LOZATI-296632 format. One record per residue: x, y, z of N, C-alpha, C in turn. Coordinates in steps of 0.2 Angstrom, whole numbers, plus 5000, padded with zeros to 4 digits. Layout:
BEGIN
XYZXYZXYZ/...
***
This chain:
BEGIN
513449415251513149475254513349475261/513949435263514249435270513749405275/513349355273512849335278513049255280/513649235278513749165279513749145287/513849195291513749175299513049165301/512549195297511849195299511549125296/511849105290511549045287511948985287/511648925288511948865287511748835281/512248815276512148785270512148705270/511648675268511648595269511548575261/511548505261511548485254510948505250/510348505253509648525250509348575253/509648615257509248675260509748725263/509448785265509848835268509448855274/509748855280509448865287509648935290/509148975292509349035295509349035302/509749075305509749085312509149105316/508649135312508049155314507449105313/507649035311507148985309507048985302/507249035298507049035291507348975287/506948935283507348885279507148885271/507648885268507548875261507648805258/507148775255507148705252507148705245/507448655242507448655235507148585233/506648585228506348525226506148535218/506248465215506048465208505348455207/505048475202504248465201504148405196/504648385192504548345186504448265190/503848235189503648165192503848165199/503648225203503848235210503148255214/502648235211502048265215501848245222/502048175223501948155230502348195235/503048205233503448235238503248305238/503048345233502748415234502148415238/501748365237501048365241501148365248/501748335250501848325257502248385261/502348435257502748495259502248535263/502448565269502048605273502448665275/502048715277502248775280502648825275/502448825268502848865264502448935264/502948985264502749055263502849085257/503349065254503549095247503749025243/503449025237503748975232503949005226/504548995224504849025218504948965213/504648975207504748915202505148955196/505648925195506048945189505948905183/506048935177505948895171505148865171/504748915173504048885174503648875168/503948895162503548875156503548795155/503948755158504048685158503648645162/503248685167502848645172502248615169/502048555170501448515167500848545171/500248535169499648545172499548505178/499748445178499748395184500148425190/500748445188501148475193500948535196/500648585192500348645194499748635199/499348585197498748565201498948545207/499448505208499748485214500048535218/500448575215500848635219500348685222/499848705218499548765221499148755228/498848705228498448685235498948675241/499648655239500148645244500348715247/500348765244500648835246499948865249/499848855255499148875258499248915264/499848935266499948975272499549045270/499349075276499049145275499549195272/499249225267499749275263500349255260/500349185259500849155255500849175248/501449165244501449185237501849135233/501649125227501949085222502249135216/502949125215503249175210503449125204/503249135198503449105192503849145188/504449125187504949165182505049115176/504949145170504949105164505049145158/505249115152505249145146504749105142/504149135140503649085137503849045131/503648995130503748945124503148945120/502548915123501948905119501348935122/500848965119500349005121499948955126/499948895125499548855129499948815135/500548835136500948815143500448835149/500448785154499948795159500048855163/500648875164500748935168500548995164/500748995158500649055154499849065153/499549005151498849015150498349025156/498549005162498149015167498249075172/498949105171499049165174499249225170/499549215165499749275160499249295155/498849245152498449265147497749285149/497649285156496949305158497049355164/496549385165496649445171496349405177/496749415182496649385189496849435194/496349445199496449495204497049475209/497149415209497749395214498349385210/498449415204499049405200499449465198/500049475200500449535197500849505192/500849535186501249525180501849575179/502349545178502949595177503349565171/503449615166503749585160504449625161/505049585160505649605161506049575155/506449625152506749595146507449635146/507849615141508549645141508549715141/508049755139508049825139507949855146/507749815151507749835158508449815162/508849785158509449765162510049825160/510249855166510749915165511449885164/511449815165512149785164512249745158/511649755153511649715147512249725143/512749675142513349685139513349695131/513749735128513749745121513749685116/514149635119514149575114513449555113/513149555119512349525117511949575114/512049635115511749685111511849675104/512349665101512549655094512149585092/512249535096511849475094511049485094/510849525098510149545098509949575092/510349625090510249665083510249625078/510749575078510849525072510149485071/509949465077509349425077508749465074/508749525076508149575074508149585067/508749585064508849595057508749535052/508849475055508849415051508349365053/508049365059507649315061507149345066/506549365064506149405069505849355074/505649295072505449245077505849235082/506549225081507049215086507149275090/507149335087507149395091506649405096/506049395094505449405099505449355104/505649295103505649235108506249255113/506849255111507349265115507449325118/507349385115507549445118506949485120/506349465118505649505120505249455124/505449395125505049355129504349335126/504349335120503649315117503649235115/503049215115502949135113503249125106/503449065106503649035099503149035095/503149055088502649045083502848995078/502348965075502448925069502548965063/503148975061503349025056502949015049/502848965048502548945041501748965041/501548965047500848985048500649055048/501249095049501149175049500949195043/500449245043500249265036500749305033/501049355036501549395033502349375035/502449315036503049285037503549305032/504149335033504649355029504549425025/503949455026503649515022503749575026/503949575032503949635036504549645040/504649705043505249715047505149775051/505549785056505449835061506149885060/505949945059506549985057506350055059/506850095062506750165063506850205056/506350255055506450295049506150355050/506350405046506050475046505550475040/504950495041504450505037504550565032/504550565026504650615021504050665022/504150735020503650785021503150785015/503350745009502950755004502650695002/502550645006502150585005501450595005/501050545002500350545003500250495008/499850515013499650465019498950435017/498950375020498350335020498150305027/497550325029497250305035496750255035/496750205040496150165041496050155048/495350145049495050135056494650075057/494750045062494349985064493949995071/493349975072492949995077492949935082/492949945089492949895094492249875095/492249805096491649775098491849735105/491349745110491549715116492249725119/492649675119493249685121493849705116/493549705110494049725104494249795104/494749815102495049885102494649925096/494649985097494650035091495250055089/495450065082496150075080496050135075/496650155074496750205068497550195066/497650185060498350175057498550215052/499150245051499350285046499950255042/499950255036500450225032500550265026/501150245022501350285016501750235012/501850255005502150205001502750234997/503250204997503850224993504250164990/504450174984504850114980504550044982/503950034981503549974982503649944989/503749994994503749975001503250005004/502949975009502350005013502750025020/502550085022502850105028502350125033/502350105039501850115044502150155050/501950215051502350255056501950275062/501250275062500850295068500250245069/500050235075499450195077499150225082/498550215083498050215089497750155090/497750135097497450065099497150075105/496450075106496150085113495650035114/495550005120495049955121494549995126/493949985125493450015130493450095129/493550115123493550195122492850205120/492550255124491850275122491850315115/491350315112491250345105491450415105/491250455110491350525111492050545112/492450495114493150505115493650495109/493350455104493750435098493950495094/493650545093493950605089494550635093/494550635099495150665103495750615102/495650555102496250505101496450505093/495950515089496150515082496550575080/496450635084496850695082497550685084/497650635089498450625091498850595085/498550575080498850545074499050605069/499650625068499750675064499350675057/499150735055498750735048498150705047/497850675053497250625052496650665050/496650735051496050775049496150795041/496850795039496950825032496850775027/496850705028496850655023496150605024/495950575019495350535020495550475025/495050455029495150395033494550345030/494750285029494350235027494250195033/493550185035493450145041492950085040/492950045045492549985045491850005044/491449985039490850005037490249965042/490549925046490049895051489749935056/490049995057489850045061489650115059/489150115054488950185051488850235056/488550225061488350275066489050305069/489550265070490150285073490550325067/490550305061490750345056490450415055/489850425056489450475056489650525061/489750495067489850535073490650565072/491050525070491750545069491750605063/491350595058491350645053491050715056/490550715060490250775063490750805068/491250775070491650795075492350805073/492450835067493050865065493450815060/493150765057493450725052492950715046/492950775042492450765037492650725031/493250705031493450655025493350575027/493150565033493150495034492550455030/492650405028492150365024492150295026/491650255023491550185024491950145020/492250085022492550045017491950005013/492149975008491749945003491949865004/491549825007491749765009491449725003/491549655003491349614998491549544999/491249494996491549424997492249424994/492649394999493349384998493849444999/493549505002493849565002494449555008/494349515013494849505017495449475014/495349415011495949375007496249425002/495849454998496049504993496549554996/496349585001496749635005497349605007/497349545010497949515013498449505007/498249475001498649464996498949534993/498549584993498749654991499349674995/499249665002499749685006500449645005/500349585004500949535003501249554996/500949594992501249614986501749664987/501849694992502449744993503049714994/503549734991504249704992504349705000/504149745004504249745011503849785014/503549765021503149815025503549835031/503749895031504149915037503749955042/503849935048503449955054503949995058/503750055060504150095065504050065072/504650055076504650025083504050055087/503850115086503350145091502650115090/502550075084501850045083501849975085/501849975092501949915095501349855094/500749885094500149835092500249815085/500449855081500449835074501049775073/501549785077502049735077501849675080/501449675085501149615088500749575083/500349615080499849575075500249545069/500749585067501049555061501449495063/501649485069501949435072501449375073/500849385075500349345077499849325072/499749365068499149345063499349285059/498949235059499149175056498549135052/498749095049498249045046498048985051/497448965050497248905054497648845053/497848805059498248745059497748695061/497748645057497348575059497648545065/497248545070497448525077497548445076/497248415072497348335071497948325067/498048355062498648335057499248385058/499148445061499648495061499748535054/499348515050499348545043499148625043/499448665039499248735039498748735033/498148775035497648775030497748845027/497248865022497248935019496748975022/496448955028495948995031496249035037/496049105037496349155041496049145048/496449155054496149155060495949225061/495249225064494949295065495149325071/495849335073496049365078496749395077/496949445081497549475081497649515074/497049545072497049575065496749645065/496649685071496249745071496649795068/497349795069497749855066497849825058/497849765057497849745050497249755046/496649755049496049765046496049845044/496249885049496249955047496749965042/497349935041497849935036497549925029/497049865029496749845023496249905021/495849935025495449985024495850045021/496350065024496750125022496950115015/497150055012497350045005496850025001/496150015003495649994999495550024992/495650094992495550124985496050104981/496750104984497250084979497150014977/496949974981496849894978496349894973/495849934974495249924969495449954963/495850004962496050034956496750004953/497049954956497649924955497549874949/497349894943497249854938497949834935/498149774934498749754931499249734936/499149734943499649724947499949774952/500249754957500349814962500849854960/501349844955501849884953501549944948/500949934947500649984942500250034945/500250034952499750084955500050154953/499550204951499750264950500150304955/500750334954501050374959501650334962/501650264961502250234964502850244960/
***
């Protein structure tokens, strides 16, 4: 930047003619040296996913100048990495989150684009971690591992649509999902996902999903008053799901019976859930159980409801559903 006359570069620092000083320190097993650092206005931590909680607890009180800032840049590895869990997974008024991936890079080279597309087609775990900045997941624990893919597709005009809705509780979202079936493949092409949506606003959002008025919607039976309201406000075909013992597990197995579940790239929340929905892992042994985690499943619950009638009438296996 032609500033060599303004700065003096030393072994471990850069000094500006105006008194500015850039210093460089490692964090690993260096807490005492970090604790003795004073007068820092800006602290930039690269590869911040590797910082230990001990280092973080030492660093933060050290950066105490008025209006000082700490900048963490990192590609997440694990959900419980200290920086990720303390600053990204929670909402803090003093924190600005910026997600920046290869899609934001105007100079992204074609050779890397081809590598990205290859990973997307062959290894979704690798694709999401390297190219989308998502945490690594225990592949074997993922409920739908190897059963789903992200693809652009055109929806035929003559298919039968299935709709399913799930209702938000507290911080949970209200959702609506649209899907259709062809050649033993399940296609998901539209979704609605909203947190904190008042009940009187739901019909407006539901209408944004094409054909949602024309076809039945099977909705979570836990909120009959919501179903009644939606029915009275333009959705006469909405009905309650029929739940029962083992209905969640049965629904998941039914979904896994498709040769492939294809999700349109526009259904971002559905993609996130298919990536994150997992079986519980024993924290003591690391063994994967057959118990489902009750999280990251709001779009998936809606998908189960959407196909509930098909599943209940599927006598003799998934390949014998009428109309496939």
